[in-house]
C-alpha positions in Angstrom: 112.5 101.0 33.7 115.3 100.1 35.2 114.3 102.3 38.2 111.0 100.6 38.7 112.7 97.0 38.9 114.7 97.7 41.8 111.8 99.6 43.4 110.1 96.7 43.5 113.0 94.2 44.8 113.3 96.8 47.6 109.6 96.6 48.3 109.8 93.0 48.2 112.9 93.1 50.6 111.3 95.4 53.8 108.1 93.0 53.4 110.2 89.5 54.2 112.5 91.2 56.4 110.6 93.6 58.2 111.0 94.0 62.0 110.0 91.5 64.6 106.9 91.3 66.4 106.2 93.8 69.6 103.2 94.7 71.3 103.3 98.6 72.7 100.6 100.1 75.0 98.7 103.0 74.5 99.4 105.6 77.3 97.8 108.9 77.4 96.7 108.9 73.7 100.3 107.7 72.5 102.0 104.6 71.9 106.3 104.2 72.0 106.0 100.9 70.2 108.3 102.3 67.1 110.0 103.8 69.6 111.5 100.2 71.5 111.5 98.9 67.8 113.5 101.7 66.9 116.6 100.2 68.9 116.7 97.7 66.3 118.4 100.2 63.9 121.1 101.0 65.9 122.3 97.7 67.0 125.5 98.4 65.6 125.9 100.6 68.4 125.4 98.0 70.7 127.8 95.8 69.2 130.3 98.6 69.5 129.7 99.2 73.1 129.4 95.5 74.2 131.2 94.8 77.4 134.7 93.0 76.9 133.9 89.5 78.1 137.4 88.9 78.9 137.4 92.0 81.2 134.2 90.6 83.2 135.6 89.3 86.4 134.8 85.7 86.0 133.2 85.6 89.5 130.8 88.2 90.8 132.1 89.6 94.1 130.3 88.6 97.8 128.7 91.1 100.1 127.1 89.2 103.0 124.1 90.4 105.0 123.2 89.5 108.8 121.0 86.8 108.9 120.4 86.3 105.5 122.0 84.6 102.5 124.8 86.6 100.9 124.1 88.4 97.5 126.3 89.1 94.8 127.4 91.7 92.4 129.3 92.9 89.2 130.2 96.6 89.6 129.1 98.7 86.3 131.3 98.3 82.9 132.5 101.2 83.2 132.9 104.9 84.6 132.6 106.7 88.2 130.2 107.9 89.9 126.5 107.2 90.3 125.1 104.2 88.2 121.6 102.7 88.7 121.1 99.5 89.9 120.0 96.5 88.2 119.0 93.7 90.5 118.1 90.2 89.2 115.8 87.7 90.8 116.4 84.1 90.1 113.5 81.9 89.4 113.0 78.5 92.0 116.2 76.5 92.6 118.1 79.5 90.8 121.9 79.6 92.0 122.2 83.6 92.4 125.6 83.4 92.0 125.9 81.9 88.9 123.0 83.7 87.7 125.2 86.9 88.4 127.8 85.4 86.1 125.4 84.7 83.3 123.9 88.7 83.3 127.1 90.0 84.3 128.0 90.6 80.4 124.4 91.5 80.0 123.6 94.3 82.2 127.2 95.9 83.4 126.7 98.2 80.6 123.8 99.5 82.2 125.1 99.6 86.1 125.3 97.5 89.0 124.2 93.7 88.7 122.7 92.7 92.0 121.8 89.3 92.5 120.7 88.6 96.2 119.4 85.2 97.4 116.1 83.4 98.2 115.3 83.0 101.9 115.2 79.0 101.0 117.6 77.1 100.7 117.8 73.9 98.3 120.6 73.1 98.7 124.3 73.0 96.1 123.6 77.0 95.7 120.4 77.0 94.9 117.5 79.0 96.5 114.0 79.6 96.1 112.2 82.6 97.6 109.4 80.5 99.6 106.2 81.6 97.3 106.5 84.9 100.5 107.6 88.0 98.8 107.2 90.0 101.9 110.2 88.1 103.4 111.9 88.6 99.6 111.1 92.2 100.0 113.4 92.3 103.1 116.2 90.2 101.3 116.2 92.7 98.7 116.0 96.0 100.1 119.0 94.8 102.6 120.7 93.3 99.6 120.9 96.8 98.3 121.3 99.1 101.2 124.5 97.1 101.9 125.7 97.7 98.4 125.3 101.3 98.9 127.1 101.6 102.5 130.1 99.5 100.5 130.3 102.0 97.9 128.6 105.1 99.2 127.3 107.3 96.5 128.2 105.5 93.5 124.9 103.3 94.0 122.0 104.7 93.0 118.9 104.5 95.0 116.3 105.7 93.1 114.9 104.9 89.8 116.8 101.2 89.5 115.8 98.2 87.5 114.1 95.1 89.0 114.9 91.8 86.7 112.8 89.0 87.6 112.2 85.2 86.0 109.9 83.0 87.1 109.0 83.0 91.0 111.8 85.8 90.8 109.0 87.6 88.3 106.3 86.9 91.4 109.0 88.8 93.8 109.7 91.4 91.3 106.0 92.3 90.0 105.0 92.9 94.0 108.3 94.9 95.2 107.5 96.7 91.9 104.1 97.8 92.8 104.6 98.8 96.7 108.2 99.9 95.8 108.0 102.2 92.4 110.0 105.0 93.6 112.9 102.3 94.4 112.3 100.3 91.1 110.4 102.4 88.4 111.2 99.9 85.6 111.1 96.4 85.3 111.7 93.4 82.8 109.8 90.6 83.6 110.3 87.3 82.3 107.3 84.9 82.5 105.0 87.1 83.9 101.6 86.0 85.3 98.5 87.9 86.1 97.9 85.3 89.6 101.2 87.0 91.2 99.6 90.0 92.0 96.0 88.8 93.3 93.4 91.3 94.5 96.0 93.4 96.6 98.7 93.8 94.3 96.3 94.9 91.4 95.0 97.7 93.7 98.5 98.9 94.6 99.0 98.9 90.7 96.3 101.3 90.5 97.7 103.5 93.2 101.0 103.7 92.0 101.0 103.4 88.3 101.9 106.9 87.6 105.1 106.1 88.8 106.0 103.3 87.1 107.9 104.4 83.9 108.7 101.3 81.5 107.7 97.7 82.4 108.9 95.6 79.5 107.2 91.8 79.4 109.4 88.8 78.3 107.9 85.2 77.7 108.4 82.6 75.2 105.7 81.4 73.2 106.4 77.7 74.3 106.3 78.9 77.8 102.9 77.4 79.4 102.1 80.9 80.7 102.4 83.3 78.1 98.7 83.2 77.8 99.2 84.9 81.4 102.0 87.3 80.7 99.3 88.9 77.8 96.6 88.9 80.3 99.7 91.3 82.4 100.3 93.0 79.6 96.4 93.8 79.4 96.1 95.3 83.0 99.3 97.3 83.0 98.0 98.6 80.2 94.5 99.7 81.4 96.4 101.1 84.4 98.2 103.4 82.1 101.9 102.3 82.3 104.0 102.2 79.8 104.5 98.5 78.9 105.9 96.3 75.8 105.4 93.1 75.3 107.7 90.8 73.5 106.9 86.9 72.6 109.5 85.0 71.0 107.9 82.1 69.0 111.4 79.8 69.3 111.3 80.4 73.2 110.4 78.2 76.2 111.0 78.9 79.8 114.2 79.6 80.1 116.7 81.7 78.0 120.0 79.6 76.7 123.2 81.5 77.8 124.2 82.1 74.5 121.6 83.6 74.0 121.1 86.3 76.5 123.0 89.5 75.3 121.1 89.3 72.1 117.4 88.8 73.5 118.0 91.2 76.8 119.8 93.7 75.3 117.1 95.6 73.4 114.5 95.6 76.5 117.8 96.9 79.0 118.1 99.6 76.8 114.6 100.7 76.4 113.8 100.4 79.8 117.0 102.7 80.6 117.2 105.1 78.1 115.1 107.7 80.4 116.0 109.5 83.3 
C-alpha cells in the first residue's frame, strides 16, 4: 500500500507545480509549444553556462555611424569565428547605451549584442524612433554594416535576431517582415497589431516562410496585452512558428534583476535552430 501512497503524492505535486503557461502556434499541422517549454527542464544547464557578470565589460563599446547617433555593442561571451547578432531596439525615451548594458548579461551567450540609437534625440542620452520605421531601418542597417566592417567575418549577416521593446517593437515588427533573410527570428516585447497596418500584414503574407520563429512576451498588466494576442493570431494564421507568453506579474517594463530569468528561455528557443 505504501507505493500507492507515494504515487498519489507524486501526482499531486505534478498538478501543483506544473509548467508555466505558454501558447504555441500550430504550423504545418504540428505544434512545438512542448519544445519551447522543454527548455525549462534544462534550466540547470542555463545556470552552468551563465555569463559571469564580473567578466562582462561595464560599458558597451561605441560604434560611430556617419550622420547618425552612435550604436553600442558587446562582443559574444565566448569563442571566435562567425557569431549571430542580436539587435536590441529600445523603447521611446530609452537610453541605448544603458539598455545595452542591461541586455549584455542576457544576450552575450548567444552572440553579439548590438544596440542602435533612434534618430530622435530626447536629451540626456534618451532617444526615440519618431514613429518612423523606415528611418529606423536605415539606422539598424547602418549599425549592422558598421559592426561587420569592424569585425569582418566574425559578424553574421543573415539569420540574426531582432529584440524590440514598445516603440522598438514597432520598429522590429516592420523591419522583420521586410528583411526576413537578415532577421528571421524575433523577440517582441509588448507587441501591438496596430504596428503593422495593412501594408505590414501584406508583407507578412509574402515573407512568412522565411521567418523562422517569433516569441511574443507581454505582461498581463500591460495595456497592450490584448493587442499582443491579436498579433499572435495574425502570425499563427500566416503559418509562422510563434509562441506567446503573458506573465501575470509583469507590467510594461521588466525590472533589471528579472531580465535574465525572463528572457533566457525565449532567446534559447529562438537560437537553438540553424
